[in-house]
N, C-alpha and C positions, 0 to 999 in steps of 0.2 A: 502302573495304578490304574487304566482303563480294565482287564481285565477283567480287575477284582471286585470291580462294580459291576460291572456285568456277570462276574456269574451272583453278587448280590443279588441284584435286580432279577434274576431269574426265582431264583432261590426264594423274591417275597411275593414275585407271582406266583406260585403253589402256595399260597395261602391264601390266596382268595378265593380259594373253591373253598377249602373247609370253615370259611368265617361266610360262608354267603351260604351254607348249606345246614348252617347249623340250624337243632333248634331245640333244645337245652342245657342250659347255663347253667351251675351250681355258682356261686362264686364264695371265695372263703380269703380269710387274712390272717398272716404266717410270720411268723418272725424267723429270720438266719443270721443264725452266733455264727462268723470264721474267723479261721484264725490260718495264714497263709505263710509257710517256713520257707525259705532263697538260700542258697547257697552256690557254690564251684569248689569242684572236687577237680585237681590238677585239669582245670579246662571246660571239664562237664558239668554244668550247670544240674542241679537238683532241686525237685518242688516238691513241698507236702505241705495239702489241703486238708482240714477237718473242719465235719460243719456238724454243724447241733441244728434243727426243723426246729418247730414245734405251731402247733396253730395258739391263735390267742383266746377262742372263745367254746370249750370252755380251754386253758391248759392246757394241752397233749401232745408226746411228741407224733409225730409227722415224720420225720427221716434223720439217717443220721450217716453219715460220710466221713474217711479217709480213701485220703487218694494221695497217690507220691510215680511218680515218675523221674526220671534222668536221661539229660535231652544231649545234642551235641548241632555245635555248629557249622553250616555248612558252609557257611558265604555266600554274601548276596543279601545280607539281611535276612536269612532262613536259619531257621533252627526247627529239626527234628527232635520227636521224644515218642519213649517207650515206657508205658507202667500201669498202673490199673488200678482200682477202685473196691474196696468192699464198703458195701451200701445197706443197709437195714432201713427196711420200708415197714414199715406201721401204715394203717387203714386210712385210708383217703377221707375218711368218715369219723371226724373228733366224736361225736357220742355212738359211733358201733361201742355194742356189747364183747364184741367178737375183738379184743387188741393183739391179735399175734399179729409179733413181728417178721420178717421173713427179709432170711440174709439172702443177698447179690452179690457177684463177683462179675467186674466190666475189664477185662483186661485191653487196653489199651494204643491208638498207633496215632501219632499225632506231627503236626508238619505250621511251623509258623512264618510265617513275612512280618518281618518292620517297616513302617516308613518316618521317616522323619522331615519334622518340619518348622523350622527353628526352635522356638524351643516345647512347640508337641509333637505327637506324633499320633500316627493307624495301624495301627495293625490286625491282622487277618489269622484265624486258626480256623486250623481243618482239622477234625479229630476224628477215628473211626474207633467206634469201641463194640466187643460184644458182648452179649449180656447173658451170664447164665445164673440163675432162680433157684435158690434151696427148693427142691422139694416137697411139697406138704401132702398128709392126707386126701382124701376127695374129699370131706366134708368143710375142709379148710381150716380144721379148730387146734390143729399143731402140728411142726414139722416133723415129715417122713426120714429117710436116708438121702442123702447123695445130691445133687446138681445140676443140673437139666438145661444145657444151651435152648435160649425162647428165641433171638434173632439178630441183628448189628441194626446198629444205630450212627447215623452220620451229621456231625454237627458242625457247622457255620456259624464264625465269632466274628462282627465287625467292632472294631472299638476305638474312639478316639479319644485321648490324656494329654485334658490343654489348664497347663496351669497361667490360674489369674490375680498371684500376687503372693502377695505373704501375713502371716497374723501372728503376733511376739515369735516372729524371726522363722514361722515353720513355712517351709509352701503348701502353696494350695492348689487343689487342681480340682477340678474336671472330669469325673469318668463317667462316657457317654457310650455304653454300645446295646449293639442287637445282635441276637442268637437264634437258629432257626434247625427242626432237629428232625429232621427224618428218618421214618424203620425202613428197613428192608427182611424178609423172609416169608418162609412159608405158612409160618404162622400169621404173618400181619393181610387182613383183608381191605379194614374198613378206614386205617389210620395211618399212612403212607407219611401224611405229616402226622407229627409227633407234639410238638409242640415248640408255642413261640416266647422266647424273650424279650425285653425291653426292659435296660437298666442307665438309671442316671443317679451318680453319685458323688459325692466330696472326701476328697481323700487328704488332710491336713498332717505334715510329716517331711523329714528326709524321705530318698530312694531307700533307706537303711532301714525306715523305724514309721510306720505310718497306721492312723486311724483312720479309716475311711467309712461313711454311712451311707444309704440311699434306699432308693423305690425301687425294683423290683414289680414290675408285670408278667409275671407267668400265664399263656394262655393255652389248655393240652387239653388237644382233642382222645378220646378213649376208641375204645375199641370198636366199641357201637356203632362207630362213624358219625354218630345221630349227639351223641353226648359229650360236653365241654365243659375243663374246669376255669375259672379264668380266677387269678388268687393275687393280691394284693399286700406286696411280700416287707418289710424294713429288715433292710440288708445292711447289719451293723460287722464289720471287722478287724482286725488285726493283721500289717505286713511286716513280716520287723526279714531283716538280709542277713544269714551269720555272717 
């Protein structure tokens, strides 16, 4: 537990520089609609994540993703996963005239560690993902042929799930988490720090069937190093275990 908290403190310290150096911050409002499906086949956990993300004003698509992964329990509260994500990125400016959507593939490896304390638990998630973007024409108004590797991204999430009671015989729990994302690669010059996400939500239901809603703050540095997005996100989702 102490080591995991040390890692979290170090990663949090990495955030201080970009926050202090910021010059231009664009604030946006976004809605995430999420479906999480999970199952276990012969002892191997399978997880599927589907998300539609869109701006509020005007209502236009921002991102869409489909992620799937297969894992294995390796003991001592550790699990490892391997999988990938198909990602669609629309322009970050909802008012942009050119609405070209760019596909991306993200294969990843992940390790998760969970600690239980009475009825609540803390989990640590470590993920490394490679980012392959679809090629675009020089004027970036159309897609070209093929995909090209861009860079690696490393993610650490610290999460606490705390049951607080029941409503109409349904379990109610608070979900709190923070995630730090870092970039690495020859193309990364000014934004080694990619983004920080802080989330607080409420989940209602049993382990096999939950509805969850919450607020996510997404603070992201751009490749210029001096431009940032500060996104206020309403996240609504459905968690179902097959």
